[in-house]
C-alpha positions as CSV (number, residue, x, y, z in Angstrom):
1,M,2.7,-146.0,-15.9
2,R,2.8,-142.3,-15.7
3,A,6.0,-140.6,-14.6
4,R,5.9,-139.2,-11.1
5,R,6.0,-135.4,-11.0
6,R,8.8,-133.9,-9.0
7,T,8.1,-131.3,-6.3
8,V,10.3,-128.3,-5.5
9,V,9.6,-125.8,-2.7
10,V,11.2,-122.4,-2.8
11,V,11.5,-120.4,0.4
12,G,12.7,-116.8,0.5
13,D,12.3,-113.1,-0.2
14,V,10.3,-111.7,-3.1
15,V,11.1,-108.6,-5.2
16,L,9.3,-107.0,-8.1
17,D,11.8,-106.2,-10.8
18,R,11.1,-103.1,-13.0
19,D,13.1,-102.1,-16.1
20,L,13.0,-98.7,-17.6
21,V,14.6,-98.7,-21.1
22,G,15.3,-95.5,-23.0
23,R,17.6,-93.5,-25.2
24,V,20.4,-91.3,-24.0
25,E,21.0,-88.5,-26.5
26,R,21.6,-85.4,-24.4
27,V,22.9,-84.2,-21.1
28,C,20.8,-82.5,-18.4
29,P,21.3,-78.7,-18.7
30,D,21.4,-78.1,-14.9
31,A,23.6,-81.0,-13.9
32,P,26.3,-83.2,-15.6
33,V,24.1,-86.3,-15.9
34,P,22.6,-88.0,-18.9
35,V,18.9,-87.7,-19.7
36,V,17.1,-90.9,-20.4
37,D,14.0,-90.7,-22.6
38,V,12.0,-93.8,-21.6
39,V,10.7,-95.8,-24.5
40,A,9.7,-99.0,-22.8
41,E,8.8,-100.3,-19.3
42,S,8.5,-103.9,-18.1
43,Y,7.8,-105.6,-14.8
44,G,8.5,-109.1,-13.6
45,P,8.9,-111.1,-10.4
46,G,12.4,-111.3,-8.9
47,A,14.4,-113.0,-6.2
48,A,12.6,-116.1,-4.8
49,A,9.6,-115.5,-7.1
50,L,11.8,-115.7,-10.2
51,T,13.6,-118.7,-8.9
52,A,10.3,-120.5,-8.4
53,L,9.1,-119.6,-11.9
54,L,12.3,-120.9,-13.4
55,C,11.9,-124.2,-11.5
56,A,8.4,-124.7,-12.9
57,G,8.0,-126.7,-16.0
58,P,6.8,-130.0,-17.4
59,G,6.9,-132.7,-14.8
60,V,7.8,-130.3,-11.9
61,E,5.4,-128.9,-9.3
62,V,6.6,-125.8,-7.5
63,T,5.5,-124.1,-4.3
64,L,6.7,-120.7,-3.2
65,V,6.8,-120.0,0.5
66,A,7.4,-116.2,0.9
67,P,6.0,-112.9,2.1
68,V,4.1,-111.1,-0.6
69,G,2.6,-107.7,0.1
70,R,-1.0,-106.8,-0.5
71,D,0.0,-103.7,-2.6
72,S,0.0,-103.2,-6.4
73,A,3.6,-104.6,-6.6
74,G,2.5,-107.7,-4.7
75,A,-0.5,-108.1,-7.0
76,L,1.8,-108.2,-10.0
77,V,3.9,-110.9,-8.4
78,R,0.9,-113.0,-7.5
79,E,-0.5,-112.7,-11.0
80,S,2.9,-113.9,-12.5
81,L,3.0,-116.8,-10.2
82,E,-0.5,-117.9,-11.0
83,R,0.3,-117.7,-14.8
84,G,3.4,-119.7,-14.2
85,A,1.6,-122.5,-12.3
86,V,3.5,-121.8,-9.1
87,R,1.5,-122.3,-5.9
88,L,2.0,-119.6,-3.4
89,V,2.0,-120.1,0.4
90,A,2.0,-116.5,1.4
91,L,3.7,-115.5,4.7
92,Q,2.0,-112.6,6.5
93,Q,3.5,-109.3,5.7
94,S,2.2,-105.8,6.7
95,G,4.7,-103.7,4.7
96,P,5.0,-103.1,1.0
97,T,6.6,-105.4,-1.5
98,R,10.2,-104.7,-2.3
99,R,10.9,-103.2,-5.7
100,K,14.1,-103.0,-7.8
101,T,14.2,-100.6,-10.7
102,R,16.9,-100.6,-13.3
103,V,17.3,-97.7,-15.8
104,R,18.9,-99.1,-19.0
105,S,20.0,-97.9,-22.4
106,Q,21.6,-99.8,-25.3
107,G,21.8,-103.0,-23.2
108,Q,23.6,-101.3,-20.3
109,S,22.4,-100.5,-16.8
110,L,22.8,-96.9,-15.9
111,L,21.2,-96.8,-12.5
112,R,19.4,-99.1,-10.0
113,I,16.8,-97.9,-7.4
114,D,15.6,-100.1,-4.5
115,D,12.6,-99.2,-2.5
116,G,9.9,-100.9,-0.4
117,G,11.8,-101.7,2.8
118,P,12.9,-105.1,4.2
119,S,9.6,-106.9,3.4
120,A,10.2,-109.4,6.2
121,P,7.3,-111.7,7.3
122,D,5.7,-110.6,10.6
123,G,3.3,-113.4,11.4
124,P,3.3,-117.1,12.3
125,L,4.3,-119.8,9.8
126,P,1.3,-121.4,8.1
127,R,0.9,-125.1,8.6
128,E,0.8,-125.7,4.9
129,A,4.4,-124.2,4.7
130,A,5.7,-126.9,7.0
131,R,3.8,-129.6,5.1
132,A,5.3,-128.4,1.8
133,L,8.8,-128.5,3.2
134,E,8.2,-132.0,4.5
135,E,6.9,-133.4,1.2
136,A,9.2,-131.7,-1.3
137,D,11.8,-133.6,-3.4
138,V,14.1,-130.5,-3.1
139,V,13.9,-127.4,-1.0
140,V,15.5,-124.1,-2.3
141,V,16.2,-121.2,0.0
142,S,16.5,-118.0,-2.1
143,C,17.8,-115.4,0.4
144,Y,17.9,-111.7,-0.5
145,G,18.6,-110.3,2.9
146,A,15.1,-109.3,3.8
147,G,14.7,-111.6,6.8
148,T,12.7,-114.6,5.7
149,S,15.6,-117.0,6.1
150,S,16.2,-115.6,9.6
151,L,12.8,-116.7,11.1
152,P,13.6,-119.1,14.0
153,E,10.6,-121.4,13.3
154,L,11.5,-121.6,9.6
155,R,15.2,-122.2,10.3
156,E,14.3,-125.1,12.6
157,L,12.2,-126.7,9.9
158,L,14.9,-126.2,7.3
159,A,17.5,-127.7,9.6
160,Q,15.3,-130.8,10.1
161,R,14.7,-131.0,6.4
162,A,18.5,-130.9,5.6
163,T,18.9,-134.1,7.5
164,R,16.3,-135.9,5.4
165,G,16.6,-134.5,1.8
166,P,18.2,-132.0,-0.5
167,V,18.3,-128.4,0.5
168,V,19.9,-125.8,-1.9
169,W,20.7,-122.5,-0.3
170,D,21.3,-119.3,-2.3
171,P,22.9,-117.0,0.3
172,H,23.1,-113.2,0.6
173,P,25.6,-111.0,2.5
174,R,22.8,-109.4,4.6
175,G,21.0,-112.7,5.2
176,A,21.4,-115.5,7.7
177,D,23.9,-118.2,7.3
178,P,22.7,-121.5,5.8
179,V,21.5,-124.1,8.2
180,P,23.9,-127.0,8.8
181,G,23.7,-130.0,6.4
182,C,22.6,-128.2,3.2
183,T,23.2,-130.3,0.1
184,L,24.5,-127.3,-1.9
185,V,25.2,-123.7,-1.0
186,T,25.7,-121.3,-4.0
187,P,27.5,-118.0,-3.1
188,N,28.9,-115.9,-5.8
189,L,32.6,-114.9,-5.6
190,A,31.9,-111.6,-3.8
191,E,29.5,-113.3,-1.3
192,A,32.1,-116.1,-0.7
193,H,34.8,-113.5,0.0
194,A,32.6,-111.7,2.4
195,A,31.4,-114.9,4.2
196,S,34.8,-116.4,4.5
197,G,36.7,-113.3,5.5
198,M,39.3,-114.3,2.9
199,P,39.4,-111.4,0.4
200,G,41.2,-112.2,-2.8
201,A,41.2,-116.0,-2.1
202,H,40.7,-118.3,-5.1
203,G,37.4,-120.0,-5.8
204,D,38.5,-123.5,-4.8
205,D,40.0,-122.4,-1.5
206,L,36.8,-120.4,-0.7
207,A,34.5,-123.4,-1.5
208,R,36.7,-125.7,0.6
209,H,36.7,-123.3,3.5
210,L,32.9,-122.6,3.4
211,V,32.0,-126.3,3.3
212,S,33.5,-126.5,6.8
213,A,32.4,-123.1,8.0
214,W,28.8,-123.7,7.1
215,S,28.8,-127.5,7.9
216,A,27.5,-128.0,4.4
217,R,27.7,-131.1,2.2
218,G,28.6,-129.0,-0.8
219,V,29.5,-125.4,-1.6
220,C,29.6,-124.1,-5.2
221,V,31.3,-120.7,-5.6
222,T,30.1,-119.1,-8.9
223,A,32.4,-116.6,-10.7
224,G,30.7,-115.6,-13.9
225,R,32.9,-116.0,-16.9
226,S,35.4,-118.0,-14.7
227,G,32.9,-120.7,-14.2
228,A,32.3,-122.3,-10.8
229,W,34.1,-124.3,-8.1
230,L,32.4,-127.1,-6.2
231,A,33.7,-128.5,-2.9
232,T,32.1,-131.2,-1.0
233,S,32.6,-132.6,2.5
234,T,34.4,-135.5,0.8
235,G,37.0,-135.1,-2.0
236,E,38.8,-132.3,-3.7
237,P,37.2,-129.2,-5.2
238,V,36.1,-129.5,-8.9
239,H,36.2,-126.6,-11.4
240,F,33.4,-126.2,-13.9
241,P,34.6,-123.9,-16.7
242,T,32.5,-121.8,-19.0
243,T,33.0,-119.3,-21.7
244,A,32.6,-115.5,-21.6
245,V,29.5,-114.5,-23.6
246,P,27.8,-111.1,-24.3
247,G,24.5,-110.5,-22.7
248,D,22.7,-109.4,-19.5
249,S,23.8,-111.3,-16.3
250,C,20.9,-110.0,-14.2
251,G,19.1,-113.0,-12.8
252,A,21.9,-115.5,-13.7
253,G,22.2,-116.5,-10.1
254,D,18.5,-117.4,-9.9
255,A,18.8,-119.4,-13.1
256,F,21.8,-121.2,-11.7
257,V,20.0,-122.2,-8.5
258,A,16.8,-123.2,-10.3
259,A,18.7,-125.4,-12.7
260,A,20.7,-127.1,-9.9
261,A,17.6,-127.7,-7.8
262,T,15.4,-129.2,-10.6
263,A,18.3,-131.4,-11.7
264,M,18.5,-132.7,-8.1
265,A,14.8,-133.3,-8.1
266,R,15.2,-135.5,-11.2
267,G,17.8,-137.6,-9.4
268,C,21.1,-136.0,-10.6
269,T,24.1,-136.0,-8.3
270,T,25.4,-132.7,-6.9
271,S,28.2,-132.6,-9.5
272,E,25.8,-133.3,-12.4
273,S,23.4,-130.6,-11.0
274,V,26.2,-128.0,-10.9
275,A,27.2,-128.9,-14.5
276,H,23.6,-128.3,-15.6
277,A,23.5,-125.1,-13.6
278,V,26.7,-123.6,-15.2
279,S,25.3,-124.2,-18.6
280,A,21.9,-122.8,-17.7
281,A,23.4,-119.6,-16.3
282,R,25.4,-119.1,-19.5
283,E,22.4,-119.5,-21.7
284,W,20.5,-117.2,-19.4
285,V,23.0,-114.4,-20.0
286,V,23.0,-115.1,-23.8
287,G,19.2,-114.9,-23.7
288,G,19.2,-111.4,-22.3
289,G,18.9,-112.0,-18.6
290,T,15.6,-111.1,-16.8
291,S,14.5,-108.7,-19.5
292,G,15.0,-111.4,-22.2
293,Y,13.1,-113.9,-20.0
294,R,10.2,-111.5,-19.6
295,D,10.1,-111.0,-23.3
296,R,10.0,-114.7,-24.0
297,A,7.4,-115.3,-21.3
298,A,5.2,-112.6,-22.7
299,G,5.5,-114.1,-26.1
300,A,4.6,-117.5,-24.8
301,G,1.7,-116.1,-22.8
302,A,3.0,-117.5,-19.5
303,A,6.0,-116.9,-17.3
304,T,7.0,-120.6,-17.0
305,G,10.2,-122.6,-16.8
306,A,12.3,-120.8,-19.5
307,A,15.9,-121.6,-19.9
308,A,16.7,-123.0,-16.5
309,G,13.9,-125.5,-16.5
310,A,15.2,-127.3,-19.5
311,A,18.8,-127.0,-18.3
312,A,17.8,-129.2,-15.3
313,A,17.9,-132.0,-17.9
314,G,20.6,-130.6,-20.1
315,R,22.2,-127.6,-21.7
316,M,20.4,-125.8,-24.5
317,V,22.7,-124.6,-27.2
318,A,21.8,-122.1,-29.9
319,A,23.8,-121.1,-32.9
320,G,22.1,-117.7,-33.1
321,P,18.8,-116.0,-32.8
322,E,17.4,-118.0,-35.7
323,K,17.7,-121.2,-33.6
324,P,15.5,-121.0,-30.4
325,S,16.1,-123.1,-27.3
326,A,14.7,-126.7,-27.1
327,L,12.1,-125.7,-24.5
328,D,11.0,-122.7,-26.6
329,V,10.5,-125.0,-29.6
330,A,8.5,-127.4,-27.4
331,R,6.3,-124.6,-26.2
332,R,5.7,-123.3,-29.7
333,V,4.7,-126.7,-31.0
334,A,2.4,-127.3,-28.1
335,A,0.7,-123.9,-28.5
336,Q,0.0,-124.8,-32.1
337,S,-1.2,-128.3,-31.2
338,G,1.6,-129.7,-33.4
339,T,3.8,-132.8,-33.1
340,L,7.2,-132.5,-31.4
341,V,9.8,-135.1,-32.4
342,A,13.0,-135.8,-30.5
343,T,15.9,-138.0,-31.3
344,G,19.3,-138.5,-29.6
345,G,22.8,-139.6,-30.0
346,C,26.5,-138.7,-29.9
347,F,26.8,-137.3,-33.5
348,D,30.6,-137.2,-33.1
349,I,31.4,-137.1,-36.8
350,L,28.3,-136.2,-38.8
351,H,27.9,-138.3,-41.9
352,A,25.3,-139.1,-44.6
353,G,23.8,-141.9,-42.4
354,H,23.1,-139.3,-39.7
355,I,21.6,-136.9,-42.2
356,A,19.2,-139.5,-43.6
357,S,18.0,-140.5,-40.0
358,L,17.6,-136.8,-39.0
359,E,15.6,-135.9,-42.1
360,A,13.4,-139.0,-41.6
361,A,12.8,-138.0,-38.0
362,R,11.9,-134.4,-38.9
363,G,9.4,-135.7,-41.4
364,L,7.4,-137.3,-38.5
365,G,6.3,-134.0,-37.0
366,D,6.4,-130.2,-36.9
367,A,9.8,-129.7,-35.2
368,L,12.8,-131.8,-34.3
369,V,14.9,-131.5,-31.1
370,V,18.2,-133.5,-30.9
371,L,19.2,-134.7,-27.5
372,L,23.0,-134.7,-27.6
373,N,25.3,-136.8,-25.4
374,S,27.7,-134.7,-23.3
375,D,31.4,-135.3,-23.7
376,E,31.6,-137.3,-20.5
377,S,28.6,-139.4,-21.6
378,V,30.2,-140.1,-25.0
379,R,33.4,-141.2,-23.2
380,R,31.4,-143.6,-21.0
381,L,29.6,-145.1,-24.1
382,K,32.5,-145.1,-26.7
383,G,35.6,-145.3,-24.6
384,A,38.8,-143.3,-24.3
385,G,39.6,-141.0,-27.2
386,R,36.0,-140.0,-27.8
387,P,34.4,-137.7,-28.6
388,A,36.5,-136.4,-31.5
389,Q,34.6,-133.1,-31.2
390,N,33.4,-131.4,-28.0
391,A,29.7,-131.0,-27.3
392,A,29.5,-127.3,-28.3
393,D,31.0,-128.0,-31.7
394,R,28.8,-131.1,-32.3
395,A,25.8,-129.0,-31.4
396,R,26.8,-126.2,-33.7
397,V,27.1,-128.6,-36.6
398,L,23.7,-130.1,-35.9
399,L,22.1,-126.7,-35.7
400,G,23.4,-125.9,-39.1
401,L,21.0,-128.5,-40.6
402,S,17.6,-127.2,-41.8
403,C,15.9,-130.4,-40.4
404,V,17.1,-129.6,-36.8
405,D,15.2,-127.0,-34.8
406,A,17.0,-127.2,-31.5
407,V,19.7,-129.1,-29.6
408,M,19.8,-130.0,-25.9
409,T,22.9,-131.6,-24.3
410,F,22.4,-134.2,-21.5
411,G,25.0,-135.5,-19.1
412,E,23.4,-138.6,-17.8
413,Q,24.0,-142.1,-19.2
414,G,20.5,-142.0,-20.7
415,P,18.2,-139.3,-22.0
416,D,15.4,-139.8,-19.5
417,A,15.7,-136.5,-17.6
418,A,15.8,-134.5,-20.9
419,L,12.9,-136.4,-22.3
420,E,10.8,-135.7,-19.2
421,V,11.5,-132.0,-19.6
422,L,10.5,-131.8,-23.3
423,R,7.9,-134.6,-23.3
424,P,8.0,-135.1,-27.1
425,D,5.1,-136.6,-29.0
426,V,7.5,-138.9,-30.9
427,W,10.8,-140.3,-29.8
428,V,12.9,-141.6,-32.7
429,K,15.8,-144.0,-32.3
430,G,18.1,-145.1,-35.1
431,G,19.5,-148.6,-35.1
432,D,18.6,-152.3,-34.8
433,Y,16.3,-152.4,-31.8
434,E,13.7,-154.7,-33.3
435,G,12.4,-157.2,-30.7
436,T,13.9,-155.3,-27.8
437,E,12.4,-152.7,-25.5
438,L,14.1,-149.4,-25.3
439,P,14.9,-148.4,-21.7
440,E,13.1,-145.0,-22.1
441,A,10.1,-146.4,-24.0
442,A,7.9,-146.7,-20.9
443,L,8.7,-143.1,-19.9
444,V,7.8,-141.7,-23.3
445,R,4.5,-143.6,-23.4
446,S,3.6,-142.4,-19.9
447,W,2.6,-139.0,-21.3
448,G,1.0,-140.4,-24.5
449,G,4.2,-140.3,-26.7
450,R,5.2,-143.0,-29.1
451,V,8.5,-144.5,-30.0
452,V,9.6,-144.9,-33.7
453,L,12.6,-146.9,-34.8
454,I,14.5,-145.8,-37.9
455,P,17.0,-148.4,-39.3
456,Y,20.6,-147.3,-39.7
457,Q,21.8,-146.5,-43.2
458,P,24.2,-149.3,-44.1
459,G,27.8,-148.4,-45.0
460,Y,28.3,-145.6,-42.5
461,S,30.0,-145.6,-39.1
462,T,31.6,-142.9,-37.0
463,T,33.9,-145.5,-35.4
464,A,35.1,-146.7,-38.8
465,I,35.6,-143.1,-40.1
466,L,37.8,-142.3,-37.1
467,A,39.7,-145.6,-37.5
468,D,40.4,-144.8,-41.2
469,T,41.6,-141.3,-40.2
470,A,44.0,-142.8,-37.7
471,D,45.3,-145.3,-40.2
472,T,48.8,-143.9,-40.9
473,D,49.6,-146.0,-44.0
474,G,46.8,-144.4,-46.0
475,T,45.7,-147.8,-47.5
476,S,42.6,-148.5,-45.5
477,N,39.3,-148.3,-47.3
478,R,37.3,-149.8,-44.4
479,V,33.7,-148.7,-44.0
480,G,31.4,-149.8,-41.2
481,V,28.1,-151.5,-41.7
482,G,25.9,-149.4,-39.4
483,A,25.4,-145.7,-39.0
484,E,26.0,-145.3,-35.3
485,P,25.0,-142.1,-33.6
């Protein structure tokens, strides 16, 4: 039985992003300003168009409902959407497509120029737009203050939709308020301060206030290196921490929203979706923001999915530029008609049994991706006191092995969502499953994949190693009989 494809509809405003990258080696002789000698120029879709492309990926069908002009900028946006397998339901627009230009040097933005006008739609809503909203698993509103989310007919449809299924709303200070009943609204800290009229308020207080003010089911206030605060209509706010990382944050909000929406489409709860999104936004920054995304998309030959698509199922962790993301590995192997192998487990204390299993798995194909249980998932499986190492440390150790090409962390009880994103050709499990059917076996076979069981190496056990370490009398020589993950 083939796995059902999820559908995401993105509604909102479209921008064409342009980056001018150059060197600054002198000052203008007639004004005290730097002179930028341009050495590179790149274009890419922004705003709702970028969000739609980041939602697209294996197992997810995406439709963008947005005004796109018939000018040269609009043509570039349409071309990118077509390459990225995003269906466009274009709203009528007589004006030019909005453009946003950044002038950059040595990884820093020196200037931003916006032109093209408001780009608001000026015609009736197509019937296929209403049909798409009705049939979607998740609807995303990507508001950039250009007027799309203010259309009365569209707002009525979105309000009706919010009573029947998930709506994720990315607001803008110049845009309309979210319709009541949104599953998740995702203002950044500055937007939350402006919307609440509470300058200087803490993230959790802002989220709690805006849930009531917007009549939303959930509000997540994002705050960059400070993480995010989620408040729902029931329960206390929850903080999702992250770590400060160097990189380009441009587009991180779009990556966050796309990750949250695709996670919801795959059945994740609001809290799980936010956890995925926080990780996706961090990896987006590390990966160079929108410019890094365009570079990767150009290298792959299509602007699809990228970091946030995979983060819908789990976090991609890289130890450095020599270790690409899990989805990048999957794309590379597919482009070369190779065999992608995936395996999974906790890998709390890496031992010789793990190494033997991982090397055996890598020998079954051209690349190996390890699906790693998150900290909370390990606690559910192994009990209190586990894991002994957090997910980031466990991933870093795995990525130090030559047989491991990438690591993806998943937060659910099982790896199904992560598997559906990667769609490996071979799914390897270590342990004694002979005579039993793995829960995920049918899913893997639905896209033509196969399941391979590798027996545990006798004499190795993480649980036994930890028990020996905790033995205070120093006399225990106990060793387990199975190499558990």
